[in-house]
N, C-alpha and C positions, 0 to 999 in steps of 0.2 A: 243692746240698750237705746233707746226712742231718742230721735234727735232732739226733742223738747224734753228730754230730762238733763238737765245742768248741773248737776252735782257733782259729778266730776271735774268738771271747769273750774269752780270756784277756788281762789286763791287760799293756800294755809295762814291759819290765824295763829299772831302769836300774841296773850296777853301780860300786860305787865301785872307788879304785883298791886292787889286793891284796887282793881279795875271794876267800876259796876256797869253792866249791861242792860238797861232795860228792856221792855216788851217788845217783840214783832221789830227786831233790826237785824241788818242783812248785812255780812261781813265777808270781805273778799269776793263780791259779784264779779262775773266775769266781764272783760272790755267786751265794746260788740265787734270787734274783729273776730277775737275766739271765738264766738259765739257763731259769727257766720264761716268761719273753718271747719266747727264741727257741724255746721249744717252739710259741708262737701264731703265730712268722713273724718276730717284730723282736728282729732279730740287730745287737747294739752291742757294738764293743769294749769292754772294761774299763779300770778307770784305773789309772794306773802304779803301779809298785812302785818302790822306790828303797831299794838298801843301800849303808848307810852303808861309806866306806874301811877298811879292815883288819879288816872283817865274818868270821866263819867262820861258814857251814851246814855241818853234818855231815850225814851221810846219814838220806834219807825225812825232809825238813822241807818241810813245805806252808804256802806265804805265800798267801795272798788279794789279789784285786785291791786297790789301791788304799790298801796299806800301806808307811810308813817305816822303816826300822830306820837308828839312831844309828852313828856309828863307833866300829869296836872291837867291836861287839855281836857274840855268841856264840849260836848256836842249837844243841843236841844234837841228838842222833836222837831221830829222830819227833814233833819238836815242830811244833805247827801257832799258825799267827797268823792271826786271821779277818780278813775284810775291813776294811779303813779303820782300822787301828791305827795307832799312835804311838807308837815303841818309842825311849828316850832313850840316848845315849852308854854304852858299857861296862857294858851289859846282859847277863846271863848266863841265857838259857831251857835249865831244866835237860831231860832225858833224858822224853822223853814229854810234856813240858808242855802244855794245851791253854787257848790264852787266844783267847775270845770276841771277837765282832766289836764295832770301835768304840772301842778300850781305847785310850786316851791315858797312858803311864807318864811321860812326861817329855817335853820338846823337845828335840829332837837340834839339833847344833851346825850 
């Protein structure tokens, strides 16, 4: 396996009921430290991503590993969530929003 192949580093993804995922979205992308470890031969799968019921992810959304979205969350086009974030219910991230790693905005239900 080539070090450039990241497919085994992605976190598993759990989609709630009635979730809509737009085109060209990336879910469970590995954090930088995991990619650097893989370059050294240490390959470990990522932490899970959980998307709450009735959430909508528009186009080109990126959600890094270990992130949880509450129910009815909306991420508009080109929004990005770093690793280890927790986003509460009925939150909206507007077009192009960039949220850094380990943000906790509220605890999902």
